[in-house]
C-alpha positions as CSV (number, residue, x, y, z in Angstrom):
1,M,214.0,66.3,103.8
2,R,215.0,64.2,100.8
3,L,217.2,62.0,103.0
4,W,214.2,61.2,105.3
5,L,212.1,60.5,102.2
6,T,214.7,58.1,100.9
7,V,215.0,56.3,104.3
8,L,211.2,55.9,104.5
9,A,211.0,54.6,100.9
10,A,213.8,52.1,101.7
11,L,212.0,51.0,104.8
12,F,208.7,50.5,103.0
13,L,210.4,48.5,100.3
14,T,212.1,46.3,102.9
15,L,208.8,45.6,104.7
16,S,207.1,44.8,101.4
17,L,209.9,42.4,100.4
18,R,209.6,40.8,103.8
19,G,205.9,40.9,104.1
20,D,205.6,37.3,105.2
21,E,207.8,38.0,108.1
22,V,205.8,41.0,109.4
23,E,203.2,39.8,111.9
24,R,199.5,40.4,110.9
25,S,197.0,41.9,113.3
26,I,193.7,40.1,113.1
27,D,190.6,41.1,115.2
28,V,188.8,37.8,115.8
29,Y,185.0,37.5,116.2
30,L,183.1,34.5,117.2
31,L,179.7,34.1,115.5
32,I,177.3,31.5,117.1
33,G,173.7,30.7,117.4
34,Q,171.0,29.0,115.4
35,S,169.6,29.2,111.8
36,N,169.7,32.9,111.1
37,M,173.3,33.1,112.3
38,A,174.1,30.0,110.3
39,G,172.6,31.8,107.3
40,R,169.3,31.1,105.5
41,A,169.0,34.2,103.3
42,E,169.3,33.7,99.5
43,L,172.6,34.6,98.0
44,S,172.7,36.9,94.9
45,E,175.7,37.1,92.6
46,S,176.7,40.3,94.3
47,D,176.9,38.5,97.7
48,R,179.5,36.0,96.4
49,G,183.3,36.5,96.3
50,P,185.8,37.6,98.9
51,I,184.7,40.1,101.5
52,A,187.1,43.0,101.7
53,G,189.2,43.1,104.9
54,A,187.8,39.9,106.3
55,L,189.1,36.3,106.8
56,L,187.3,33.1,107.7
57,F,188.7,30.3,109.9
58,N,188.5,27.2,107.9
59,G,188.3,23.5,108.5
60,E,192.0,23.0,108.2
61,G,192.8,25.4,111.0
62,E,193.9,28.3,108.7
63,W,192.6,31.7,107.7
64,E,191.3,32.1,104.2
65,P,189.5,35.1,102.4
66,A,186.0,35.3,103.9
67,E,183.1,34.6,101.5
68,N,179.7,33.2,101.7
69,P,178.4,30.9,103.0
70,L,180.3,31.8,106.2
71,N,179.0,28.8,108.2
72,R,180.3,26.2,105.9
73,F,183.2,25.3,108.2
74,S,181.0,25.0,111.3
75,T,181.7,21.7,113.0
76,I,178.1,21.4,114.2
77,R,176.2,22.7,111.1
78,K,173.4,21.0,109.2
79,D,173.7,20.1,105.5
80,I,175.9,22.3,103.4
81,K,173.1,23.1,101.1
82,M,171.3,24.9,103.9
83,Q,174.2,27.3,104.6
84,R,173.5,30.6,102.8
85,M,173.8,34.2,104.0
86,G,173.8,35.2,107.7
87,P,174.5,38.5,109.5
88,G,178.2,37.8,109.4
89,Y,178.3,39.1,105.8
90,G,176.9,42.5,106.6
91,F,178.9,42.6,109.8
92,A,182.1,42.0,108.0
93,R,181.3,44.7,105.3
94,G,180.2,47.0,108.0
95,M,183.3,46.7,110.1
96,H,185.5,47.3,106.9
97,V,183.6,50.6,106.3
98,L,183.2,51.8,110.0
99,D,186.5,50.7,111.3
100,P,188.8,50.8,108.3
101,G,192.3,49.7,108.3
102,R,191.7,46.7,110.6
103,E,191.6,43.1,109.3
104,I,188.9,40.9,110.9
105,G,188.8,37.2,111.3
106,L,185.5,35.3,111.6
107,V,185.0,32.1,113.5
108,V,181.5,31.0,112.6
109,N,180.1,27.9,114.3
110,A,176.3,28.0,114.3
111,K,173.7,25.3,114.2
112,G,170.1,25.7,113.0
113,G,167.3,24.8,115.4
114,S,169.5,24.8,118.5
115,A,168.1,25.9,121.9
116,V,170.1,27.9,124.5
117,A,170.2,24.7,126.6
118,E,172.3,23.1,123.9
119,W,174.9,25.9,124.3
120,Q,175.5,25.4,128.0
121,P,179.1,24.7,129.0
122,D,178.6,21.0,129.4
123,Q,177.2,20.7,125.9
124,V,179.0,19.9,122.5
125,F,178.1,23.2,120.8
126,F,179.8,25.1,123.5
127,T,183.0,23.0,123.5
128,E,183.2,23.0,119.7
129,A,182.9,26.8,119.6
130,V,185.6,27.1,122.3
131,A,187.9,24.7,120.5
132,R,187.7,26.5,117.2
133,T,188.1,29.9,118.8
134,K,191.2,28.7,120.7
135,A,192.7,27.3,117.6
136,A,192.1,30.6,115.7
137,L,193.7,32.5,118.6
138,E,196.8,30.4,118.3
139,M,197.6,32.0,115.0
140,P,200.1,34.9,115.1
141,G,198.7,38.4,115.6
142,T,195.2,37.3,116.7
143,T,193.0,38.9,119.4
144,L,189.5,38.0,120.3
145,K,187.5,41.3,120.0
146,G,183.9,40.2,120.2
147,I,181.2,37.5,120.3
148,L,178.0,37.8,118.1
149,W,175.0,35.8,119.0
150,H,171.7,35.2,117.1
151,Q,169.5,32.6,118.7
152,G,166.2,32.4,120.4
153,E,163.6,31.1,117.9
154,A,163.7,27.9,120.0
155,D,163.3,29.7,123.3
156,V,160.6,32.3,122.6
157,S,158.6,31.1,125.6
158,N,161.6,30.5,127.9
159,E,161.3,33.1,130.8
160,N,164.7,32.1,132.1
161,Y,166.4,32.8,128.8
162,L,168.5,35.7,129.7
163,R,169.8,33.9,132.9
164,E,170.7,30.8,130.8
165,L,172.3,32.9,128.2
166,A,174.3,34.9,130.8
167,H,175.8,31.7,132.1
168,V,176.8,30.7,128.6
169,I,178.6,34.0,127.9
170,A,180.2,34.1,131.4
171,E,181.7,30.7,130.8
172,L,182.8,31.5,127.2
173,R,184.6,34.6,128.5
174,R,186.2,32.7,131.3
175,T,187.3,29.8,129.1
176,L,188.6,32.0,126.4
177,D,190.4,34.3,129.0
178,A,188.4,37.3,127.7
179,D,186.5,38.6,130.6
180,N,185.4,41.9,129.1
181,V,185.1,41.0,125.4
182,P,182.0,42.7,123.9
183,F,179.0,40.6,123.4
184,V,176.1,41.5,121.0
185,A,172.9,39.6,120.6
186,G,170.2,40.1,117.9
187,Q,166.5,40.2,118.2
188,L,164.3,37.9,116.3
189,F,161.9,38.4,113.4
190,A,158.7,39.4,115.3
191,P,155.5,40.2,113.3
192,S,152.5,41.6,115.0
193,D,150.8,38.2,115.0
194,Q,153.6,36.6,117.0
195,P,153.2,37.8,120.6
196,A,155.7,35.3,121.9
197,R,158.4,36.6,119.7
198,I,157.5,40.3,120.5
199,G,157.8,39.3,124.1
200,F,161.2,37.7,123.6
201,N,162.5,40.8,121.9
202,E,161.3,43.0,124.7
203,R,163.2,40.8,127.2
204,L,166.3,41.0,125.2
205,T,166.4,44.8,125.6
206,E,167.2,44.1,129.2
207,I,170.4,42.1,128.3
208,H,172.7,44.6,129.8
209,K,171.2,43.9,133.2
210,Y,172.2,40.3,133.0
211,I,175.5,40.3,130.9
212,P,178.1,43.0,131.4
213,D,179.6,44.7,128.3
214,S,176.7,43.6,126.2
215,A,174.1,45.1,123.8
216,Y,171.3,43.9,121.6
217,V,170.6,44.6,117.9
218,S,167.1,45.6,116.9
219,S,165.1,43.7,114.3
220,E,162.8,46.7,113.7
221,T,161.8,47.2,110.1
222,L,163.4,43.9,109.0
223,T,161.4,41.5,106.9
224,A,161.6,37.7,106.5
225,T,161.1,34.9,103.8
226,D,159.1,32.9,106.3
227,T,158.0,33.0,109.9
228,A,161.5,33.0,111.2
229,H,164.3,33.7,108.6
230,F,165.3,37.2,107.6
231,D,165.4,37.8,103.8
232,S,168.6,38.9,102.0
233,P,168.2,42.8,102.3
234,S,167.3,42.5,106.0
235,M,170.2,40.1,106.7
236,R,172.6,42.6,105.2
237,L,171.2,45.4,107.4
238,L,171.0,43.2,110.4
239,G,174.8,42.5,110.0
240,L,175.5,46.3,109.7
241,R,173.7,46.8,112.9
242,Y,175.8,44.2,114.6
243,A,178.9,46.1,113.4
244,E,177.6,49.4,114.7
245,R,176.9,47.9,118.1
246,M,180.1,46.1,118.3
247,I,182.1,49.2,117.6
248,S,180.1,51.2,120.1
249,L,180.8,48.6,122.8
250,R,184.5,48.5,122.0
251,R,184.8,52.2,122.3
252,Q,183.0,52.3,125.5
253,G,185.5,49.8,126.9
254,E,188.6,51.9,125.7
């Protein structure tokens, strides 16, 4: 018994000393959409600093510790001053708690105000998201594990929304060689005096009929700072809901 313990201790020490030679395993997630995904919620002091177990793909094509604002390296973003907290923060924290022991890598490339038509395969937002994801997946030990989408404020009256979104996701999966990668979309803030948003959210509950291996995240009980953007507590909860849905989809596919 003592011999085995000695061998194991020596092995652990060897791996520790040669840590940079041991390949990392990083679960990569692509986060795209418009302003709520880009992040418009206020950041408190507790929301700053590195997120445990999470990396962010930066503008130099490298992984760095993930911290808010997560959309700062987006190649299509608006002014840096507009980038605050999005659901990626709560998602990363949720994944660390719900799926411990796994390191996640976030590729965040959102753009406020963008419509689903601007995310179609022949558009720059699509090609930029693909380019950054492919670059991230060239890093050792990386695997694309999911796509998170929060968009729709620009399409609340678009009756063909789910068909157009389905085309985007089908082409993303094909281009990234990830046919069955889970896809999760989030509902909009939809107060009772906004029937168009309520109708949009109702349509989103049918997403599984249009996109295989997909699910939606409810915005029920969430609150906002204005007519469209979730406030900080709701953004954290929204991100956790994304994590719960993502893990559920992944387990269904195993």
